[in-house]
C-alpha positions in Angstrom: -30.8 -170.6 11.3 -28.2 -170.3 9.0 -28.9 -168.7 5.3 -26.7 -167.1 2.6 -28.5 -164.8 0.2 -26.4 -164.8 -3.5 -27.3 -162.2 -6.3 -27.0 -158.7 -8.2 -26.8 -155.4 -6.5 -27.7 -153.3 -9.8 -24.3 -155.2 -12.3 -22.0 -156.6 -8.6 -22.1 -159.8 -7.9 -22.8 -160.2 -4.2 -23.5 -162.6 -0.7 -24.5 -161.7 2.4 -24.5 -164.2 5.0 -26.9 -164.5 8.0 -25.9 -166.7 11.1 -27.8 -166.5 14.1 -27.4 -162.8 14.0 -23.7 -162.0 12.6 -23.9 -161.1 9.1 -20.9 -161.8 7.3 -20.3 -161.3 3.3 -20.2 -158.5 1.0 -19.2 -155.3 2.7 -21.1 -152.8 0.6 -24.0 -155.2 1.0 -23.7 -155.1 5.1 -23.6 -151.1 4.8 -26.5 -151.0 3.3 -27.9 -154.0 5.1 -27.3 -152.0 7.7 -28.6 -148.3 7.0 -31.8 -149.6 5.6 -32.1 -151.8 9.1 -31.8 -148.6 10.8 -33.8 -146.6 8.2 -36.9 -149.4 8.6 -36.4 -149.2 12.7 -36.0 -146.2 13.8 -37.9 -143.9 10.9 -41.2 -146.4 10.6 -40.5 -146.5 6.9 -43.4 -147.2 5.6 -43.1 -150.1 2.8 -42.2 -152.9 5.0 -41.0 -155.0 6.4 -42.6 -154.2 9.2 -41.0 -155.8 12.5 -41.0 -154.8 16.2 -36.9 -155.3 17.6 -33.8 -155.2 16.3 -34.7 -155.9 12.5 -30.4 -157.6 11.8 -31.5 -160.3 14.9 -34.3 -162.0 13.0 -33.8 -164.1 10.3 -37.2 -163.2 8.6 -36.8 -159.0 8.6 -32.6 -159.8 7.7 -34.2 -161.6 4.3 -36.8 -159.1 3.3 -34.7 -156.0 4.0 -32.1 -158.0 1.5 -34.6 -159.2 -0.7 -36.5 -155.8 -1.3 -34.2 -153.0 -0.6 -30.4 -154.4 -0.9 -30.3 -157.1 -4.0 -31.6 -155.7 -6.9 -31.5 -159.6 -8.3 -31.2 -162.7 -6.1 -30.2 -166.2 -7.4 -30.1 -168.3 -4.8 -31.1 -168.4 -1.1 -29.1 -171.2 0.7 -29.2 -172.7 4.1 -32.1 -173.5 6.5 -35.6 -172.7 4.8 -37.0 -169.5 6.0 -40.9 -169.3 5.6 -42.0 -167.9 1.8 -37.9 -166.8 1.1 -39.0 -168.9 -2.8 -42.2 -166.9 -3.1 -40.3 -163.5 -2.4 -37.2 -164.4 -4.9 -39.9 -165.2 -7.2 -42.3 -162.2 -7.2 -38.8 -160.2 -7.0 -37.3 -161.8 -10.2 -41.0 -162.5 -12.4 -40.5 -158.7 -13.5 -36.9 -159.7 -15.6 -38.6 -163.5 -16.5 -41.2 -161.9 -18.1 -38.9 -159.1 -20.3 -37.0 -162.6 -21.3 -40.1 -164.3 -22.4 -41.4 -161.1 -24.3 -37.8 -161.2 -26.1 -39.6 -164.5 -28.0 -43.1 -164.5 -27.2 -45.1 -160.8 -27.0 -48.3 -162.7 -26.2 -47.4 -165.3 -23.9 -45.3 -162.3 -22.1 -48.0 -160.1 -21.7 -51.0 -162.8 -20.9 -48.7 -163.8 -18.1 -48.0 -159.6 -17.0 -51.8 -159.3 -17.3 -52.7 -162.7 -14.6 -50.0 -161.4 -12.4 -52.0 -157.3 -12.3 -55.3 -158.7 -11.9 -54.5 -161.0 -9.4 -55.7 -164.2 -11.4 -53.0 -166.5 -10.4 -50.3 -166.9 -7.6 -46.7 -165.9 -8.4 -45.5 -169.5 -8.1 -47.8 -170.5 -10.8 -46.7 -167.3 -13.0 -43.3 -168.2 -12.7 -43.4 -171.6 -13.4 -45.9 -170.8 -16.3 -43.0 -168.4 -18.0 -40.4 -170.7 -16.9 -41.9 -173.3 -19.1 -42.5 -171.5 -21.9 -39.1 -170.0 -22.2 -37.8 -173.3 -22.4 -40.1 -174.7 -24.6 -39.2 -171.7 -26.8 -42.3 -169.6 -27.4 
């Protein structure tokens, strides 16, 4: 299995590739990934992801660390499909999307934010509604 995560760490663009446990790409991102992996594995860090074993040997655990602990925004996940990767990317980027929508239509942004906060709709549906509203120029 192989995947590449491309996005931003704060304002800096970065990409990391996981290929059957071998990790290549942006060195600062990889250093952060290794640090986070060690913290999760050795300290039993709360907040997940939760995995028994070497986090960097498991594609899902490595991806979750990249998504939740290393990257601040994911632009693309390419390669072999990871279960749930698209939902994680959408959940991670939904606050910015809602913020962008709020600059155009505060009422639509507030409605989507309330539906998300109250758990009335899944993230994928909220993502589609927000992107549709932005494209329509609401």
